[in-house]
N, C-alpha and C positions, 0 to 999 in steps of 0.2 A: 735908631730907636733909643740906644743909650744916651747919645748927645741931647736928644729931645728930653728925655727923662732928667738929665742933670740940669738943663736949662729950666724945666718947669718946677724942679725942686728948688732951686735957687730963687726963682721968682714967686714961689709960694703957691703954684698951681699943682697940687699934690695928688688930688683924686684921680684925675684922668691919667696922668702919667704912671702912678702906682699901679693902676689897673691893667695898663697896656704892657708894661714891662715883663710881668710873669709870662704872658702869652709869647712875647718875643723870645724869651729864654726857653720856653718850652718847644718852640719851633727850631731854635738854634740847637738844643739839645738832641732833637730828633733828626735833623738834617745836616749839621755841620760835620764834615768828613775829616778835615785837616786841622792840626794844631789845636785839639780840643783841650788838653791839659794846659797849654800855654794861655788859652782864652779864659779858663777858669781862674788861673792864677792872676793874670792882668786885671780881670774885672773885680776880683776879690780885693786886691790891693787898692784899686781905684776907688772902691766903695768906702773905705776909711777916711780918705781926705774929704770925700763928698758928704759924709756923715758930720764931720767936725764942721765943714763950712756951713751946712744947713743949721747946726745947732747955734753957731756963732752969729749967724744972720737973724736969730730971734725964734728959732724953732723951739717948740715946746716938748718935743720928744726926748725921752731919757735914752740912756745907753741900752737899756732892756728893749725899748721899742725899735731902735736901729738893729739890735741883734735879732729880734723876732722878725722884722721885715727881711733881714738877709737870709733867715732860715727859710722864709717862705720863697724867696727867690731861688734858693738852692733846691728847694722841693719842685719847683717848677723845672728847673734844668734836669733834676734827677728823672722826673716823669718823662721829659723828652728823650733822655738817654735810655731809659727803659723801653720807650717805644721804638728807638733805633736798633737796640739790642734784639727786640723781638722781631723787627723786620729782617735784620741780617740772619738770625736763626732760622726764619721760615725760608729765606732765599738759599741758605745752606742746606736745608732739608730737601727743598725742591731740586737743588742741584745734585745732591746725593741720590735722590730717586731717579732722576734722569740718567746719571751715571750708571747706576745699578741696572736700569732698564736696558741701556745701551750694551752693557756688559753681557747681561743675559741673552739679548738678541744676537750678539756676536757668538755666544757659546752655541745657542741653537742652530745658527747658520752653519757654524763649523761642524756640529753634529750631523746635521742633514747632509752636508757635503761629504763628510766621512762615510756615512751610510751608503749614500748614492755611488760615490766614485769608488770606494774600496771594493765593493762586491763585484762591480762590473770589470774593474781593471784587473782585479784577481783572477776572475774567469778568463779574460782575454790573455793574461800572462800563461795560465795553465794550458789553454788550448794552443797558444803559439809554441810552447815548449813542446807540446805533443806533435805539433805538425812537423817539427825537425826530424822526427823519426818515421815519418810516413811518406817519405819521397818514393818509396818503392811501391806504395799502394795509392795510385792516383785517385781512385774513388773515395777512400777514407780521408785522404789529404784535402780533397775538395769539400768533403762535409765538414771537416775541421776548420778550414778556412772560412767557409760559410757561416760557421757558428761563431768565428771571432767577429765577422762582419756584423751579424745580428747583435751580438753583445755590444759592439760598439755603437750601433744604432739606438740600442735600448739605453745605453748610458747617455747618449746625446739627448734622447727624448726626456729622460728623467731629469737632466740638468736643466732643460728648458722649463719643465714644470717648476722646478725649484726657483729658477729666475723669476718666472711668472708670479711665484708666491711672494717674492721681494718687490714686485712692481705694484705701486699702489693703484694703478689704473685698472687692474684686474681684480674682479670681485668674486668670481667663482673659479676656484683652482681644485682640480681633481687630484686628490692625494691617494697614494697606493693604500689598499686595505688588506685585511687578512684573507679576503675572498681571492686575492690574486697570488696567493702563496704558491699555487700550481705552476705559475709562470716561473718563479724563482726556482722550484724544484726541477722544472724541465731545463732551465738554463744551466743548472748545476750538473744535471746528467749529461748534458752535451759537452760540458768541460771534462768529463771522465770521472765523475763521481757517482758511485751507485747510492741512489737515495730511494728509501721507502717513505712513502707519503701516506698518512692515515689522518682522516678528518671526521670527526663526529659532530653532529649538530649542524646547525646553519648559522651564518654570521648574522649579527644583529643589523637592523637598518633604522635610521641611516648611518653611514660610516662615520665614526667618531674618533677621538684620540686613542681610545682603547684598542681599537682595530688597527690604527696606524703603528701603535706601539708594539703590538703583537707581530705585525708584518716585519718591523725593523728587528725584532727579536730573532725570528727565523732568518732574515737576511744576514745578519751579522754572524749568526751561528754557522750558516751555510758558507759564509766567506772564510771563517776560521777552518772550517772542514777542508775546504780546498787548499788552504794555506798551510796547514799544520797536520792534516790527516788525509792527504791525497791518496785516493784509492780505497780508503776504508769504507766499509759499509756504514752508511749514515741513514738515521731514522728520524723522520719528522712527525710529530703527533700534534694535532690541534684539536681541542675540544671546546665546543661552544655550549656553555651553560646558560641558565637563566640570568645570572647575575655576574658571571666572570668568564674569562677565557683562559684556558689552560694550554700552555705551549711547552714542548719538550723536544729538543734536538740533541741527538747523541751519536757519538761514533764509537766503533769497537776497537780502534787502534791496530787493525790487521794490515792497513796499507803502508805504504812508504811515505816518509816525511818529505813533502814537496819542497823544491828549492825555490820558495817564494820570498818576497820580502818580509822581514820580521814585523811584528806588531808593536804598537805603542801602548796597548791596554786602553786606548781612548774609546775604543768601540764599546767594550764591556761596561766601562764606566758611564758612557752616555746611556747605555741600556738600562743600567741600574737606576740612573737618575729619572729616565722616562717613566719606569715603572713605579718608583717610589712616589713620584709626584701624583700618580693616579691612585695611590694607597694600596699598591699590590706587592708582591715579593718576587724577588729575582735571585738566581744563584747560578754560578758557573764553577764547575768542579771537575777535577781530573778523576778519572775512573781507575779502580785498582788494576785492572788488566790492560790499561792502556786507552788512550782516547779521551773524551770528555763528554760532559752531559751538561746541557743548559736548560734551565727551567725557569718559567715565568707563570705567575698567577695575577692576571690583570682584571680588576673589577670593571664590569661592562655597565655603564649607564646610558640610558638613552639619551642621545644628542649629545654625548661627552665630547 
């Protein structure tokens, strides 16, 4: 295009060439990826001898005319560069959104794995430790080993549900709800933890993210009770109100500290994030006389 413009200018065919060149520069400014500065410098330097040659060949344009035309060409290049910068910025924005989405999904999967695996494995560890001291009581030993087996099966089932959630071919995945807390309580009791369970009201229907969050709060709190307050009296209270779910899990610190693996704090941090996203409140505090108390207020929205 540049060579054609030079030939047309030297032969006096200026209208067509002068019209086409700005569009060519706009396209080059928008799509040229390499040597952009060198291109601008070379073409700017080449424009000077071309203007001199055209003027000597009988052109009527003055210096101001050549300068104005050069500014017009620069504007066309600038528009193309702006279009390129806009396109790159949009691509970066989309890339950032994609990376943030992937990071959030990894965090969500890690949180679900933590909630599912930690509770069941902790219960199995506590039950297995208790079985070591029951060799003289075959009946109780058999019950404890059966509890370990049932807990392992439950863990496998929950992991399969989680894997189904990650499988795009599955459209209907049943997630645990607050209505299944009695299963958690019973499992924790079988692991040797005395648990009192109180439930007021009825769970909302259909099951939503609020009920799943409430279920995870109870699950994590009972896991911590097994790990850090094994044998302590534990109370689980769930209240279903019209617009929110109230959950409280507490231990009195009267039991012995179980020799279970230490925690990383990831579980409580994940719970706080779950509840905050739904616009609720979450707290986990040590009690003055020992033990701890976990409280959550989770807004319940229909179909949330």
